[in-house]
C-alpha positions in Angstrom: 19.5 9.9 -6.6 22.5 11.7 -6.0 22.0 11.3 -2.0 21.0 9.0 -0.1 20.9 8.2 3.2 19.5 6.0 6.1 17.7 8.5 8.8 16.9 6.3 12.4 15.2 7.8 15.1 13.2 6.9 18.0 9.8 7.0 17.9 7.3 10.4 19.5 4.4 9.1 21.4 1.9 11.6 19.9 0.7 14.2 17.9 -1.2 17.0 19.7 -4.2 18.5 17.6 -5.9 21.5 18.8 -9.4 22.9 17.5 -9.8 27.1 17.8 -13.3 28.7 17.4 -14.2 31.3 14.8 -16.4 33.6 15.3 -17.6 37.0 14.2 -16.4 36.0 10.6 -18.6 37.7 7.8 -20.3 35.4 5.5 -18.3 35.0 2.4 -19.7 36.8 -0.7 -21.3 35.2 -3.4 -18.7 35.3 -6.7 -19.8 33.5 -10.1 -19.3 29.8 -10.9 -16.1 29.1 -12.8 -16.3 28.2 -16.1 -16.0 24.4 -16.9 -12.9 23.3 -18.2 -13.3 21.3 -21.4 -11.6 18.6 -21.6 -11.0 16.5 -24.9 -10.3 13.1 -25.5 -9.5 11.2 -29.2 -9.5 7.6 -29.0 -8.7 8.0 -32.8 -5.4 9.4 -32.2 -3.5 6.4 -30.6 -0.3 7.0 -28.3 2.1 3.7 -27.0 0.9 0.4 -25.4 1.3 -0.2 -21.9 3.9 -2.6 -21.5 3.9 -5.5 -18.5 7.2 -3.5 -16.8 5.3 0.3 -16.5 5.0 0.7 -13.0 8.0 0.8 -11.2 9.3 1.5 -8.0 13.6 1.8 -6.4 14.8 -0.6 -3.7 17.9 0.2 -1.6 19.9 -1.8 0.7 19.9 0.7 3.5 16.3 -0.4 4.0 16.2 -3.2 6.5 12.1 -3.3 5.5 13.1 -4.2 1.6 13.0 -7.7 1.9 9.8 -7.4 4.3 6.2 -9.4 3.7 4.3 -6.6 4.4 6.7 -4.3 2.4 6.0 -6.6 -0.7 2.4 -7.4 -0.6 1.8 -3.1 -0.2 3.8 -2.9 -3.5 1.9 -5.7 -5.4 -1.7 -4.2 -4.1 -0.3 -0.4 -5.8 0.5 -2.7 -9.0 4.0 -2.3 -9.0 5.9 -4.5 -11.8 9.3 -3.6 -11.5 11.7 -3.0 -9.0 15.3 -1.5 -9.0 18.5 -2.9 -7.2 20.7 -2.3 -5.3 19.4 1.7 -5.1 20.5 4.9 -6.5 24.3 5.8 -6.2 24.9 2.6 -3.5 24.7 0.7 -7.3 28.2 2.0 -7.8 29.8 1.5 -4.3 27.8 -2.3 -4.0 29.6 -5.3 -4.5 26.8 -8.3 -5.1 29.1 -11.4 -3.5 29.8 -10.1 -0.5 27.0 -7.9 -0.2 29.0 -5.1 0.8 29.2 -0.6 0.2 32.1 0.3 1.4 31.5 4.0 2.7 27.5 3.2 2.7 25.7 1.7 5.1 24.0 -2.0 4.3 20.9 -3.2 6.2 20.5 -6.5 7.1 18.3 -8.5 5.1 18.4 -6.5 1.9 21.2 -8.9 0.6 19.9 -10.1 -3.5 18.5 -12.7 -3.1 15.6 -11.9 -0.5 15.5 -8.6 -3.0 14.7 -11.4 -5.9 12.7 -13.1 -2.9 11.0 -9.8 -2.8 10.3 -9.3 -6.3 8.6 -13.0 -6.7 6.2 -11.9 -3.6 5.1 -8.7 -5.6 4.8 -10.3 -8.7 7.5 -8.1 -10.3 10.6 -8.0 -12.8 14.0 -6.9 -11.2 15.6 -4.6 -12.8 19.8 -4.8 -11.5 21.9 -1.9 -11.6 25.8 -2.9 -12.2 28.3 -1.1 -10.3 30.7 0.7 -12.7 32.0 2.4 -10.5 34.1 1.0 -8.4 33.4 -2.6 -9.9 34.9 -4.6 -13.2 33.0 -6.4 -16.4 34.1 -9.6 -14.3 32.1 -8.9 -11.4 28.8 -8.2 -13.1 29.3 -10.9 -15.8 29.6 -13.5 -12.4 26.4 -11.9 -11.0 24.7 -12.5 -14.6 25.5 -15.8 -14.0 24.5 -16.7 -10.3 21.2 -14.3 -10.7 20.4 -16.5 -14.6 22.1 -19.8 -14.5 23.0 -20.9 -11.4 19.5 -19.3 -9.3 17.4 -19.5 -12.8 15.9 -15.9 -11.4 15.4 -15.1 -15.4 17.0 -11.6 -14.3 16.3 -9.6 -18.1 17.2 -5.7 -17.3 20.6 -4.6 -16.5 21.9 -0.9 -16.0 25.7 -0.3 -16.3 26.1 2.3 -13.2 23.7 5.1 -12.3 24.4 8.6 -12.9 27.8 8.1 -14.0 28.0 12.0 -15.6 28.1 12.5 -11.7 31.5 11.9 -11.2 33.1 15.0 -11.7 34.0 15.1 -15.2 31.8 17.8 -15.3 32.6 19.3 -12.9 30.1 17.9 -9.9 30.9 14.6 -8.1 28.4 12.5 -6.1 29.0 9.3 -8.0 31.6 6.7 -7.5 34.2 6.2 -10.3 37.4 4.9 -9.5 38.8 4.8 -13.0 40.9 7.5 -13.8 39.3 8.5 -16.7 35.9 9.9 -15.9 35.2 10.7 -19.5 31.9 9.8 -21.2 34.3 8.2 -23.9 36.0 5.6 -21.3 32.1 5.4 -19.6 31.1 3.9 -23.4 34.2 1.8 -23.9 33.8 0.1 -20.6 29.7 -0.2 -21.1 30.9 -2.2 -24.4 32.8 -4.4 -22.3 30.3 -4.7 -19.9 27.7 -5.6 -22.1 29.9 -8.1 -24.1 31.1 -9.6 -21.0 27.3 -10.2 -19.4 26.0 -11.2 -22.6 28.5 -14.1 -22.9 26.8 -15.2 -19.3 23.3 -14.7 -20.8 22.4 -13.6 -24.3 18.6 -12.9 -23.8 19.6 -10.4 -21.3 18.9 -6.6 -22.0 22.0 -4.4 -21.2 21.5 -0.6 -20.5 23.5 2.8 -20.4 22.7 6.0 -18.5 22.0 9.1 -20.4 21.0 12.2 -18.8 17.7 14.0 -19.6 17.5 16.7 -22.7 17.4 19.6 -21.5 19.0 19.4 -17.7 22.5 19.3 -16.7 24.9 18.5 -18.4 23.0 17.7 -21.6 24.6 20.0 -24.1 28.2 20.3 -22.3 31.0 19.0 -24.1 34.1 18.3 -21.7 37.5 17.3 -21.9 38.4 15.1 -25.2 35.1 13.7 -26.2 33.8 14.3 -29.1 29.8 15.5 -27.9 28.2 15.4 -25.2 27.6 12.9 -22.4 23.9 11.2 -24.9 26.0 12.3 -27.9 29.2 10.5 -26.9 28.1 7.1 -25.4 25.5 6.2 -28.0 28.0 6.9 -30.9 30.7 4.3 -29.1 28.0 2.1 -26.8 24.6 2.2 -29.2 25.6 -0.9 -30.8 25.6 -3.3 -28.0 23.1 -1.6 -25.7 19.5 -2.3 -25.9 18.2 0.5 -23.3 18.8 3.8 -22.1 18.2 4.8 -18.4 17.0 8.1 -17.5 16.6 10.4 -14.5 14.4 13.5 -13.7 14.3 15.0 -11.0 12.1 18.5 -12.6 12.9 21.0 -9.4 11.2 24.3 -7.7 8.2 24.2 -6.1 5.2 22.1 -6.2 3.5 24.3 -9.1 6.8 24.4 -10.9 7.1 20.3 -10.8 3.5 19.6 -11.7 3.6 22.1 -14.7 7.1 20.7 -15.8 5.6 17.6 -16.6 4.9 19.4 -20.0 8.5 19.2 -20.8 8.4 15.1 -21.4 7.4 14.2 -24.8 9.9 16.7 -25.8 12.7 14.9 -23.9 11.6 11.8 -25.3 11.4 13.3 -29.2 14.7 14.7 -28.2 16.3 11.0 -26.7 14.9 9.0 -29.8 16.1 12.0 -32.4 19.8 11.2 -30.6 19.3 7.0 -30.3 19.0 7.8 -34.5 21.7 10.0 -34.9 24.4 8.4 -32.5 23.3 5.1 -32.1 23.6 3.3 -34.9 21.7 1.1 -37.0 18.2 -0.2 -35.9 18.7 2.4 -33.3 14.6 2.0 -33.0 15.1 -1.3 -31.3 16.7 0.2 -27.6 14.0 1.1 -25.4 13.7 4.1 -23.1 13.2 4.0 -18.9 12.7 6.3 -16.2 14.4 4.3 -13.4 14.0 7.6 -11.3 11.5 10.3 -10.5 10.3 12.8 -7.5 9.6 16.3 -6.3 11.3 18.9 -4.4 8.3 19.6 -2.4 5.6 17.8 -1.3 7.2 14.5 -1.5 4.8 12.4 1.0 1.6 15.1 0.1 -0.5 15.9 -2.5 2.2 17.2 -5.1 3.9 14.1 -5.2 1.0 11.9 -5.8 -0.4 14.2 -9.0 3.5 14.1 -10.5 3.8 10.6 -9.8 0.8 9.8 -11.9 1.0 12.7 -14.2 4.6 12.0 -15.4 4.2 8.3 -15.4 1.1 8.9 -18.0 2.9 11.1 -19.9 6.0 8.8 -20.5 4.0 5.7 -21.0 1.9 7.3 -23.6 5.3 8.4 -25.3 6.3 4.5 -25.5 8.8 4.5 -22.3 9.1 0.9 -21.3 9.5 2.1 -17.4 8.9 4.4 -15.2 10.3 4.1 -11.5 9.6 6.2 -8.5 12.6 7.2 -6.3 11.9 5.1 -3.7 10.0 2.5 -1.3 11.4 3.8 2.0 14.4 7.0 3.0 13.7 8.5 6.0 12.5 12.0 7.6 13.8 15.2 6.2 12.8 18.9 7.0 9.0 18.7 7.8 6.9 21.3 6.3 3.0 22.3 5.7 2.1 21.2 2.0 -1.8 22.4 0.8 -2.7 21.5 4.6 -0.9 18.5 5.2 2.2 17.9 6.9 4.9 16.7 4.9 8.2 14.7 6.0 10.1 15.3 3.1 10.7 12.0 3.0 11.8 10.4 -0.7 10.0 7.2 0.6 6.6 6.3 -1.3 6.1 4.5 2.0 7.1 5.6 5.9 10.0 4.6 7.7 8.3 5.3 10.6 11.7 7.6 11.8 11.8 10.9 13.5 13.3 14.0 13.3 16.9 14.3 14.6 15.5 16.0 18.1 12.6 13.5 18.3 10.0 17.2 17.9 7.9 14.9 14.9 7.8 11.6 14.0 6.5 9.7 10.8 3.2 7.8 11.3 3.9 3.8 11.9 6.4 2.3 9.4 4.9 1.4 5.9 2.2 4.3 6.3 1.1 4.4 2.6 1.8 8.2 1.6 0.3 10.3 -1.1 2.7 9.0 -4.0 1.9 5.7 -3.1 -2.0 6.1 -3.6 -0.8 8.1 -6.8 0.8 4.5 -8.1 -2.9 2.9 -7.2 -4.3 5.2 -8.9 -2.1 4.5 -11.9 -2.9 0.6 -11.5 -6.7 1.5 -12.1 -6.2 4.2 -14.8 -3.2 1.9 -17.1 -3.4 -1.4 -17.3 -0.8 -4.1 -19.3 -2.1 -3.7 -23.0 -4.0 -1.1 -23.2 -3.3 2.1 -25.9 -2.7 5.3 -24.5 -5.2 7.9 -26.4 -4.6 11.7 -26.5 -6.8 13.7 -24.6 -6.1 17.0 -23.7 -7.9 20.6 -21.7 -8.2 24.2 -22.2 -6.5 25.1 -18.5 -2.8 24.3 -18.1 -4.2 23.4 -14.2 -5.8 20.3 -15.5 -4.6 17.7 -17.1 -5.9 14.9 -18.6 -4.8 11.3 -20.3 -6.7 8.6 -21.4 -6.8 4.8 -22.2 -8.5 2.1 -24.6 -9.0 -1.3 -23.4 -9.1 -4.6 -25.4 -12.8 -4.7 -24.4 -13.6 -1.4 -25.8 -13.7 0.4 -22.5 -12.2 3.8 -22.0 -10.5 5.0 -18.9 -9.8 8.8 -18.5 -7.7 10.1 -15.9 -8.4 13.5 -14.6 -5.5 15.9 -12.4 -6.7 18.6 -11.1 -3.5 21.1 -9.8 -5.2 23.4 -8.6 -4.8 23.4 -4.6 -7.1 25.7 -3.4 -10.4 25.1 -5.8 -12.0 22.7 -7.5 -12.6 22.4 -11.4 -15.9 21.6 -12.7 -14.8 19.8 -16.4 -16.9 19.0 -19.5 -15.3 15.8 -21.3 -16.2 15.7 -25.2 -15.4 12.3 -26.8 -13.9 11.4 -30.7 -14.0 8.2 -31.7 -15.3 6.8 -28.7 -19.0 6.9 -27.6 -19.6 6.2 -24.0 -22.8 4.3 -22.7 -25.5 6.2 -20.7 -24.6 4.0 -18.0 -22.7 5.8 -15.0 -18.9 5.5 -15.0 -16.7 3.7 -12.6 -15.4 6.8 -10.9 -12.2 6.5 -8.3 -11.0 9.6 -6.9 -7.9 10.9 -4.7 -8.3 13.6 -2.8 -5.6 16.0 -1.1 -4.9 14.3 2.7 -7.3 10.9 1.8 -5.8 8.0 3.5 -6.9 5.7 0.4 -8.6 5.7 -2.7 -12.7 6.6 -2.8 -14.7 4.2 -5.6 -18.3 4.3 -6.3 -20.4 4.3 -9.8 -21.7 7.6 -10.7 -22.3 11.3 -12.5 -22.0 11.1 -16.1 -19.5 10.5 -18.8 -19.8 14.2 -20.0 -19.6 16.5 -16.8 -18.3 16.4 -13.5 -16.4 18.4 -10.9 -12.7 18.1 -9.8 -12.0 18.7 -6.4 -9.2 20.9 -5.5 -5.7 19.3 -5.4 -6.9 15.8 -7.1 -6.6 12.5 -8.8 -10.1 11.4 -10.6 -10.6 8.2 -12.9 -13.3 6.8 -14.8 -14.2 3.9 -16.6 -16.5 4.2 -19.4 -18.4 2.0 -20.9 -18.4 2.2 -25.0 -22.4 2.6 -26.0 -22.8 -0.1 -28.8 -21.0 -2.6 -29.5 -17.5 -3.5 -30.4 -17.1 -7.2 -31.7 -16.3 -7.9 -34.6 -14.5 -4.8 -36.0 -10.9 -5.3 -37.9 -7.8 -5.5 -35.9 -5.9 -2.2 -36.0 -3.0 -1.3 -38.6 0.5 -2.6 -38.2 2.9 0.3 -36.8 3.8 2.6 -40.2 6.8 3.6 -41.5 7.5 7.0 -43.6 9.6 7.7 -46.5 10.2 9.9 -48.8 10.0 13.2 -46.4 10.5 16.6 -47.9 9.6 19.6 -46.9 6.0 19.5 -48.0 5.1 15.9 -48.1 6.1 12.4 -46.9 4.8 8.7 -48.0 3.3 6.6 -45.0 3.2 2.6 -45.6 1.7 0.5 -42.9 1.0 -3.6 -42.4 -2.7 -4.0 -43.4 -5.3 -4.8 -41.0 -6.6 -8.5 -40.1 -10.3 -8.3 -41.3 -12.9 -8.6 -38.8 -16.8 -9.3 -39.2 -17.0 -8.4 -42.9 -13.9 -7.0 -45.3 -12.0 -4.0 -45.0 -13.2 -1.1 -47.4 -10.2 2.0 -46.9 -8.0 3.2 -44.4 -8.1 6.3 -42.4 -4.8 8.6 -42.3 -5.3 10.9 -38.7 -2.8 13.3 -37.4 -2.6 14.1 -34.3 -3.2 18.0 -33.8 -3.5 18.2 -30.1 -6.3 16.6 -28.3 -7.9 16.2 -31.6 -7.1 14.5 -34.4 -7.8 15.7 -38.5 -7.7 13.6 -41.7 -5.0 13.5 -44.0 -6.6 11.0 -46.3 -8.4 7.5 -47.1 -7.2 4.7 -49.2 -8.0 1.3 -50.3 -4.3 0.5 -50.0 -1.6 0.4 -47.3 0.1 3.7 -48.9 -0.5 7.0 -49.1 1.5 10.2 -49.4 0.5 13.4 -47.9 0.9 16.5 -49.2 0.9 20.2 -48.6 3.3 19.6 -45.3 4.1 22.6 -43.7 8.3 22.7 -43.9 10.0 22.2 -40.4 7.4 20.4 -38.3 6.6 17.9 -36.1 3.8 15.3 -37.2 2.6 12.2 -35.8 0.1 10.3 -37.2 -2.5 6.8 -37.1 -4.1 5.1 -39.6 -7.5 3.1 -38.7 -9.3 0.6 -41.0 -13.1 1.1 -41.5 -14.8 -2.1 -42.9 -17.6 -2.1 -45.3 -19.9 -2.4 -42.4 -18.6 1.3 -41.1 -17.0 -1.0 -38.1 -13.6 1.4 -37.2 -10.3 -0.5 -35.9 -8.4 0.7 -33.1 -6.2 3.2 -34.0 -2.4 2.2 -35.3 0.7 2.7 -33.2 2.0 5.8 -33.8 4.4 7.1 -36.8 6.6 10.9 -35.6 8.2 12.5 -38.6 9.4 15.9 -38.8 9.6 17.8 -41.9 12.8 19.6 -43.1 13.3 22.7 -45.6 13.3 23.0 -49.4 16.2 21.2 -51.3 17.0 24.5 -52.9 15.7 27.6 -52.3 16.5 31.8 -53.4 18.1 31.4 -50.0 20.0 29.0 -47.2 20.0 29.9 -43.6 22.7 28.0 -41.8 22.0 28.2 -37.9 24.7 27.1 -35.5 25.5 26.4 -31.9 28.2 26.2 -29.5 29.3 26.6 -26.2 26.4 25.1 -24.6 26.8 25.5 -20.8 23.4 23.6 -19.9 20.6 25.9 -20.6 22.2 28.3 -22.9 24.4 28.7 -25.7 26.0 31.3 -28.6 23.8 31.0 -31.9 24.2 32.2 -34.7 22.7 32.3 -38.6 24.4 33.1 -41.7 22.1 33.7 -44.8 23.2 33.2 -48.6 21.8 34.6 -51.0 21.1 32.0 -53.9 19.7 33.6 -56.1 21.0 35.9 -59.5 20.3 39.5 -57.9 21.1 41.2 -54.7 19.0 41.5 -51.8 18.0 45.0 -50.4 16.7 44.4 -47.0 15.8 41.1 -45.2 13.2 39.9 -42.4 14.5 36.5 -41.5 11.6 34.6 -39.3 11.7 31.5 -37.7 9.3 29.8 -34.5 10.8 27.9 -31.5 9.1 23.8 -31.2 9.0 24.5 -27.9 7.8 27.5 -25.4 10.5 27.8 -22.9 13.2 28.4 -25.5 14.2 32.0 -26.4 16.8 34.7 -27.9 18.0 36.4 -24.8 20.5 38.8 -26.4 21.7 39.3 -30.1 24.3 41.5 -32.3 24.9 42.3 -36.0 20.8 42.7 -36.3 18.3 43.4 -34.5 16.3 40.7 -32.7 13.4 40.2 -31.8 10.4 37.7 -30.3 7.0 37.5 -29.6 5.9 34.1 -27.8 7.9 31.5 -29.7 7.9 33.5 -33.1 11.4 35.4 -33.6 12.1 37.8 -36.1 15.5 39.1 -37.1 15.9 42.4 -39.6 19.4 43.6 -40.7 21.2 46.3 -39.2 22.5 49.6 -41.6 26.3 47.8 -42.5 24.6 44.6 -43.7 21.0 45.4 -45.4 22.3 44.5 -48.8 23.3 40.8 -48.7 24.8 40.5 -53.0 24.0 37.3 -54.9 25.8 34.7 -54.1 26.8 36.4 -50.8 26.2 36.1 -47.8 25.4 38.1 -43.6 25.5 36.5 -40.1 24.4 37.2 -37.2 24.5 36.2 -33.5 22.7 35.4 -30.1 22.3 34.0 -27.2 20.3 31.1 -26.9 18.2 30.0 -23.8 16.0 27.1 -22.9 14.1 25.9 -19.6 13.5 22.1 -21.0 14.5 20.1 -23.6 16.1 21.9 -26.4 14.5 21.2 -29.7 16.2 23.6 -32.5 14.2 24.9 -35.5 14.6 23.2 -38.7 12.7 26.1 -40.8 13.9 29.5 -41.7 11.6 31.8 -43.8 13.2 34.6 -45.4 11.4 37.6 -47.0 8.5 35.1 -47.4 10.9 32.6 -49.4 11.3 29.2 -47.2 14.7 29.0 -47.3 17.0 25.5 -47.7 19.1 25.0 -44.5 22.5 24.0 -44.5 
């Protein structure tokens, strides 16, 4: 977090509630019930498996309640599996040996040993931020030695610094950095020194480097003499030395904005993995991704935060990150407001600090009273357990979100979020690859303003009404026996990818009660799967693919008795453009300023005759990318489809010749660039 502070004030005595009688109100006019939202769950479309480090929170050294038994027990009860220390930007001024943070407030009872006692009481793992801004590799190595050699804490995860791109290198400075050279290049070089020094003490630790969120400042911006933007520069230099990358995300805006922007997360993770593959050197797929700060700008203590937490954690974990952390446990009162009928204290903490406004006019509830995001985290504990596999789920209504996991005992758990603050939403639920039993599901619900989660066994697996602004989890038993099925195939790999085809291979399943008859290959298409083919072997070549498209596939094993395995881990790959074509398109970007750039297209005629009149088209990969303006051509965009046509002076392209046009591109989320272009109906090569 960029700005953190300790707020302390006296408690107020009480809050006064007044009731007002209403009279003369007309009876409401009857209206038609809304159509049910269609929810689809596809158990054949496997995603990531929930790790033992999934659910995380941040602890901070200005929080005098960091080490209390009450705090640790509350975090344990909510399912916390990882705790980050010593607290955001304070990490870059904190010196662990003497437990000081020059320029900041350090509360009593917050030293490293106290933190580790709190972690152990909660049954969690630590994530520790080594001081980059005002520290040294030697200081970090000494911390590793004390933690893992002297005290035998087994602290495995260590990040080098916090939001270090905020050191002034890009013009905005909130992160302490005493190094004369504040470039991304210097940060990366020192990450290498930190990693070498720390792993010399304990080779088993995992060291992480700070990256920025794709589509968020300063993503895309190159400053000073760096060879590229922050992420590219850091990975190119430090990639071979690190084990994970660490990202923060505060989506900002209104409550509705934050809740809508969770749909950015799959593309953000996709871009991060692209960057790892492109820049981090050999075996980049070994590098994990953590999101260690998440929060909202509106409704931090009320239902928007609970909804956002559950939605963001689920989306991130489904896409393979190994931990997600809320910012933070305790923080303090801010500007008080009303959000969806509830008092919001604008407190980053998920537990009340019991503090009051500066003038003493408003006070929070008593210390450690859980706020809504705490209950959202507890809902995640009920929903996604270690070892569960996320499977695809979706809806036909943006205000209703669905996530699902399949459990080792055959159960399926479904998380349904109603982001509409005003209206209940009826839903109908359709299942593919899973048949629920007739037994009523176990239902857990967190409603707006509730002080806890209500759990019952009620209703059906196929229809339900979601209260306004609510989180609901259903746990369903399967209709039939699940014993004896084959194991899931191993993680697939891809080779021979062209614009139209790819060969998918995978490790074989282990048979269950019967021999394996065949493997089935499925493509994830939204919340449903389409079968691409089947084979008795462990390799399959898929044809008739679409150029410039992203594919996520799973493999399932079916035995001779008809039993079907769980889905394999997912494989995501992208087709490109033809290697040869009658045309070539060169797509360029320059002068990226964080939410836009100067784009260009050069069209080359590879044919033997001239082109007289042309139409170039492409489709943006996301709904938040657009052409703002353009020149040297006529530019049109409808939805995500872009159409470019010539002006009078460049309608002809001679054989072997080319024409160029430019545009201003804009984006408000991860900027996934197009890779396939069509000229007069022909898919072009790219150069």
